[in-house]
C-alpha positions in Angstrom: -2.3 -35.0 27.4 -3.8 -32.6 30.2 0.0 -31.6 31.3 0.6 -31.0 28.2 -2.1 -29.4 27.3 -1.2 -27.2 29.8 2.2 -26.1 29.0 0.8 -25.3 24.9 -1.4 -23.1 26.7 1.3 -21.4 28.9 3.8 -20.3 26.3 1.3 -18.5 24.6 2.0 -16.6 27.4 -0.6 -14.0 29.0 -2.0 -10.5 27.1 0.3 -7.5 29.0 -0.8 -4.3 29.8 0.3 -3.2 27.2 -1.5 -5.4 25.2 -4.1 -4.3 26.1 -3.4 -0.9 26.1 -3.2 -0.9 22.5 -6.2 -3.1 22.3 -7.9 0.2 23.8 -6.2 2.6 22.2 -7.4 0.7 18.7 -11.3 0.4 19.2 -11.2 4.0 21.0 -10.0 5.4 17.7 -11.9 3.1 15.2 -14.8 5.1 17.4 -13.8 8.6 17.3 -13.0 8.3 13.7 -16.0 6.7 12.4 -18.8 8.9 14.4 -19.7 6.0 17.0 -18.1 8.9 19.7 -19.0 12.2 17.7 -16.9 15.2 18.1 -17.8 17.1 22.1 -19.3 13.1 23.7 -17.8 12.8 27.2 -16.3 9.7 27.9 -17.9 8.2 31.4 -14.8 6.3 33.0 -17.0 3.6 34.6 -19.3 3.3 32.1 -16.6 2.7 29.7 -14.0 0.5 31.2 -17.4 -2.0 31.7 -18.4 -1.7 28.2 -15.0 -3.1 27.4 -13.9 -5.2 30.2 -10.4 -3.8 30.6 -9.4 -2.3 34.9 -10.5 1.9 35.2 -5.9 1.5 35.8 -5.8 0.2 32.4 -8.0 3.1 30.5 -7.2 5.5 32.6 -3.5 4.7 30.5 -5.1 5.2 27.3 -7.3 7.6 27.5 -3.9 9.9 29.0 -2.5 8.8 25.4 -5.8 9.6 23.8 -5.6 13.0 25.0 -1.2 13.7 24.4 -2.8 12.9 20.5 -5.2 15.5 21.0 -8.5 13.5 19.8 -9.5 14.0 24.0 -9.6 17.0 26.0 -10.3 17.6 29.5 -12.6 20.2 31.3 -12.6 22.7 34.6 -13.5 19.1 36.4 -11.6 16.5 35.0 -14.2 15.5 32.6 -13.1 14.1 28.9 -14.8 14.7 26.0 -14.3 14.0 22.2 -12.7 17.2 21.0 -14.2 19.5 18.7 -11.4 21.1 16.8 -12.3 24.8 15.2 -11.9 26.1 12.0 -9.3 28.3 12.6 -7.5 25.6 14.2 -8.0 23.9 11.8 -5.9 26.3 8.8 -3.4 26.9 11.5 -2.4 23.7 11.9 -1.8 22.4 8.2 -0.1 26.1 8.1 2.2 24.9 10.4 2.7 21.8 9.1 3.8 22.6 5.8 6.3 25.2 7.2 8.3 22.0 9.2 7.4 19.9 6.4 9.0 22.7 4.0 12.1 22.5 5.9 12.5 18.9 6.7 12.2 18.1 2.8 14.9 21.2 2.3 17.4 19.5 4.8 17.1 15.8 3.4 17.7 17.1 -0.6 20.6 18.8 1.5 22.1 15.5 1.8 24.5 13.3 -0.7 22.8 10.3 -0.1 18.5 9.9 0.4 18.9 6.5 -0.5 18.3 4.9 2.4 15.7 7.8 3.4 13.6 6.9 0.0 13.4 3.8 1.1 12.0 4.4 4.1 9.3 6.8 2.8 8.9 4.1 0.6 8.0 1.4 2.9 4.9 4.2 4.6 4.1 4.5 1.0 3.1 1.0 1.4 1.5 1.3 4.7 -1.0 3.3 2.9 -1.6 1.9 0.7 -2.3 -1.1 2.4 -4.6 0.7 5.4 -7.1 2.6 1.9 -10.3 0.5 3.5 -9.5 0.9 6.9 -9.8 4.9 8.1 -8.6 4.3 11.2 -5.6 2.7 10.2 -4.7 4.8 7.5 -4.6 8.1 9.8 -2.1 6.9 11.6 0.0 5.4 8.2 -1.4 8.8 7.2 0.4 10.7 10.7 3.6 8.0 10.1 4.4 8.9 6.8 4.3 12.7 7.4 6.6 11.6 10.7 9.2 9.7 8.9 10.2 12.6 7.0 10.7 14.4 9.3 12.1 12.2 11.5 14.5 11.6 8.3 15.3 15.4 8.2 17.9 14.2 11.2 16.1 17.9 13.2 14.9 16.7 16.8 13.4 20.4 17.0 11.7 20.0 13.5 10.3 16.5 14.7 9.7 18.2 18.7 7.3 20.9 16.8 5.1 18.7 14.8 4.8 15.8 17.4 3.6 19.1 18.8 0.9 19.5 16.4 0.1 15.4 15.0 -2.6 14.9 17.5 -4.9 18.6 16.7 -4.3 17.0 13.0 -5.6 13.4 14.0 -8.1 15.5 15.4 -9.5 17.3 12.3 -9.0 14.6 10.3 -11.2 12.6 12.3 -13.9 14.2 13.2 -13.8 15.5 9.1 -15.0 11.8 7.8 -13.4 9.6 5.6 -15.6 10.9 2.9 -13.5 14.1 3.1 -10.3 13.1 4.7 -9.3 9.3 2.6 -8.3 10.9 -0.9 -6.0 13.2 0.2 -4.6 10.9 2.6 -3.8 7.8 -0.6 -1.2 6.8 -1.0 -0.8 8.2 -4.7 -0.8 11.8 -3.6 2.4 10.6 -1.0 3.8 9.1 -3.7 4.9 12.3 -5.3 7.2 13.6 -2.3 9.2 10.3 -2.8 10.2 11.0 -5.9 11.0 14.7 -5.3 14.0 13.5 -2.1 15.0 10.8 -5.3 15.3 13.9 -7.1 16.6 16.5 -5.1 14.7 18.8 -6.4 13.2 21.7 -3.3 10.9 23.3 -4.8 8.6 21.3 -6.3 8.9 19.5 -3.4 7.6 22.5 -1.3 5.0 24.0 -3.9 3.4 20.5 -3.9 3.7 20.0 0.0 1.6 23.8 0.7 -0.6 23.4 -2.1 -1.5 19.3 -0.6 -1.8 20.9 2.9 -3.9 23.8 1.7 -6.0 20.7 -0.1 -6.1 19.0 3.7 -7.4 22.0 5.0 -10.3 23.2 2.2 -11.4 19.8 2.4 -12.0 19.9 6.5 -12.7 23.3 6.1 -15.6 23.0 4.0 -17.3 19.0 5.6 -17.2 21.2 9.0 -19.0 23.9 7.3 -21.8 21.4 5.9 -21.8 20.0 9.0 -23.0 23.6 10.7 -25.8 23.8 8.3 -27.0 20.4 8.9 -27.5 20.6 12.3 
């Protein structure tokens, strides 16, 4: 019986380093998005590894990933803290995203067969709907939706440029908080994108996209001003 039980346990397999890193990433993203780790908070590696019960090496990998995403920033001494995005950066981030995604939409609509892309976007739309009660998960779903749009364009340079600003976009959305951001990330706000791809109406799609990004930036900036006034 003991041998049988041990064999069953062994068949489960051990949790690998990659899985632990993903768990840490999920925990830290949620802590940042909830405000538990507010903008400007310094992250002490030793204390954090003890609190999470993980090795410093695995934690360091996760922190590097969050830094690449734009959620963390390093000072001159190498100390990491939760990034605070400026108002000017917010405007720039969403203006650049609007330009890149408008180009992606135009290139997609020029394709003779868009059925597979429509199916991919519908899958991303379902993911947005399924995550509406979890802020951190919906940020992931929102960015995945827009990344799928850029990927579908087939323009690798465009996609790389989008990825370069996506980390700052994540930081800005996260800092704004769920009350500000959730409405703009709702699946109902993204459904029109799929319809524009279906119809091939580039101009209407561009107008909607630019308005979508402008509203997102306005709401984030309004929240930032409210936070500054209350300090």
